[in-house]
C-alpha positions in Angstrom: 97.7 102.3 94.4 98.9 98.8 95.0 101.8 96.9 96.4 103.7 93.8 95.3 105.7 91.7 97.7 108.8 89.9 96.3 112.2 88.7 97.3 114.0 91.0 94.9 113.5 94.4 93.1 114.6 93.7 89.6 113.0 94.7 86.2 110.9 91.5 86.0 109.3 92.3 89.4 108.9 96.0 88.5 107.2 95.0 85.2 104.8 92.6 87.0 103.9 95.4 89.5 103.3 98.0 86.9 101.1 95.6 84.8 99.1 94.8 88.0 98.8 98.5 89.0 97.8 99.6 85.5 95.2 96.8 85.2 93.2 98.7 87.8 93.6 102.1 86.2 90.4 101.6 84.1 89.0 104.6 86.0 91.8 106.9 85.0 95.2 106.8 83.3 98.0 108.1 85.5 99.8 111.2 84.2 102.9 110.7 86.3 104.3 107.6 88.2 106.5 108.6 91.2 108.9 106.0 92.4 112.2 105.8 94.3 115.6 105.7 92.6 115.6 101.9 92.0 117.3 101.4 88.6 114.8 98.7 87.6 111.9 101.1 87.2 113.0 103.0 84.0 114.0 99.7 82.3 110.6 98.1 83.1 108.6 101.1 82.0 110.6 101.4 78.8 109.9 97.7 78.0 106.2 98.0 78.8 105.9 101.0 76.5 107.7 99.0 73.7 105.3 96.1 74.3 102.3 98.6 74.1 101.2 97.5 77.6 101.7 101.1 79.0 100.5 104.3 77.3 103.3 106.5 75.9 102.1 109.6 77.7 102.9 108.4 81.2 105.9 110.1 82.7 108.2 108.4 85.2 109.4 110.6 88.0 112.3 109.2 90.1 112.6 111.4 93.1 113.7 109.8 96.4 111.4 111.8 98.7 108.3 112.6 96.7 106.7 109.2 97.5 107.2 109.6 101.3 103.5 109.6 101.9 103.2 106.2 100.3 106.3 104.9 102.1 105.0 106.1 105.5 102.1 103.7 105.1 104.6 100.8 105.6 105.3 102.0 109.1 102.0 100.5 110.4 102.9 97.1 108.9 106.4 97.2 110.3 104.9 98.0 113.7 102.7 94.9 113.6 105.4 92.6 112.3 108.2 93.7 114.7 106.7 91.7 117.7 106.7 88.6 115.5 110.4 89.0 115.0 110.0 89.6 111.3 108.8 87.4 108.5 111.2 84.5 107.6 109.8 83.5 104.2 107.8 85.1 101.4 104.7 82.9 101.4 103.6 83.5 105.0 104.6 87.2 104.6 102.1 87.6 101.7 99.3 86.1 103.7 100.0 88.0 106.9 100.4 91.3 105.2 97.2 90.8 103.2 95.4 90.0 106.4 96.8 93.1 108.1 95.7 95.2 105.2 92.2 93.7 105.1 91.8 94.4 108.8 92.9 98.0 108.3 90.4 98.4 105.5 87.6 96.9 107.6 88.5 99.1 110.6 88.5 102.3 108.4 85.0 101.3 107.1 86.2 101.1 103.5 85.1 98.5 101.0 87.5 95.9 99.5 
């Protein structure tokens, strides 16, 4: 599981995210990838399969509510960011969110 922060959600960003996420799948290969209904995902996955950067057997499942558990994880970050009146630009947002996530991992007693 991973996240990728960007200003837009187009096929180039989706491809970059899937490459990053699959780079860490050396432990196992996912059978199904569940995403929301963003139209960039099927295009990005099709291109990655053509480029042989994603195995053919992986199924894409676009169902709006099946990834709610993952989406609910963002509530904590939104709760922390709201008092700061949001994040105005992408560079500080990346650093702040990475710091928040690192603190959560340390607090849970997990390893990075």
